[in-house]
C-alpha positions as CSV (number, residue, x, y, z in Angstrom):
1,M,153.0,-15.5,45.1
2,G,150.4,-13.1,45.9
3,C,147.1,-12.4,48.2
4,G,144.8,-13.2,45.8
5,C,144.5,-9.4,44.9
6,S,145.1,-7.6,42.1
7,R,147.6,-5.1,43.5
8,E,151.4,-5.9,43.5
9,L,152.8,-6.2,46.4
10,T,155.2,-3.4,48.3
11,P,158.1,-4.7,48.9
12,S,157.6,-5.2,52.7
13,E,155.1,-7.4,51.9
14,V,156.9,-9.2,49.5
15,A,159.5,-9.4,52.3
16,I,157.2,-11.1,55.1
17,E,155.3,-13.4,53.0
18,E,158.6,-15.3,51.6
19,Y,160.1,-15.0,55.6
20,D,156.7,-16.5,56.5
21,I,157.3,-19.6,53.9
22,A,160.8,-19.8,54.5
23,T,160.0,-19.9,58.1
24,L,157.3,-22.9,57.7
25,E,159.7,-24.8,55.6
26,M,162.6,-25.2,57.7
27,S,159.5,-26.1,60.9
28,Q,158.5,-28.8,58.4
29,K,162.4,-29.0,58.2
30,L,163.5,-29.8,61.1
31,D,159.9,-32.0,62.0
32,W,160.9,-34.1,59.0
33,H,164.4,-35.2,59.7
34,H,162.6,-35.2,63.2
35,L,160.4,-38.6,62.3
36,Q,163.9,-40.2,60.0
37,C,166.0,-40.2,62.7
38,G,163.3,-41.2,65.1
39,G,162.6,-44.1,63.7
40,A,158.9,-42.8,63.4
41,S,156.6,-45.4,61.7
42,E,155.2,-45.0,58.3
43,S,151.7,-44.2,58.7
44,R,152.8,-41.6,61.4
45,K,155.3,-39.9,58.7
46,R,152.1,-40.3,56.2
47,K,150.3,-38.5,58.5
48,A,153.1,-35.7,58.9
49,M,152.4,-35.1,55.6
50,K,148.7,-34.6,55.5
51,E,149.8,-32.1,58.1
52,F,152.5,-30.0,56.4
53,R,150.1,-30.1,53.0
54,R,147.1,-28.4,56.0
55,D,149.5,-26.1,57.2
56,W,150.1,-25.0,53.3
57,K,146.6,-25.1,52.5
58,A,146.4,-23.2,55.8
59,F,149.0,-20.8,54.4
60,N,145.6,-19.2,51.7
61,G,147.2,-20.3,48.8
62,R,150.2,-18.5,49.0
63,R,152.7,-21.4,48.6
64,P,155.5,-21.5,45.7
65,R,153.5,-23.5,43.2
66,Y,154.2,-26.6,41.9
67,F,155.1,-27.2,45.1
68,W,155.4,-30.8,46.1
69,G,152.4,-33.2,45.8
70,D,150.7,-30.2,43.6
71,S,149.2,-31.8,40.7
72,P,146.9,-29.8,37.5
73,D,143.6,-30.7,38.5
74,Q,141.1,-30.6,34.5
75,S,141.4,-27.1,34.8
76,G,144.7,-26.1,35.2
77,R,144.5,-25.0,38.1
78,Y,146.8,-26.7,41.2
79,V,145.5,-28.9,44.0
80,N,146.2,-31.8,46.6
């Protein structure tokens, strides 16, 4: 992971990034749990999944590699 620049992240930057990712993952888990328990329709679940992916894309590619929903394109990059 990283910001896309060539320098290594400082320990505080790494901690902030890990916290950001953990926060996003937890909010998504809570949202997903609410959808499952609330008896949401399949179309609402699909819409939520697209929103989750959009959230990660807005994260500037800082998500973990091989994250769910990722698939390699022809050049080997991981795209949704």
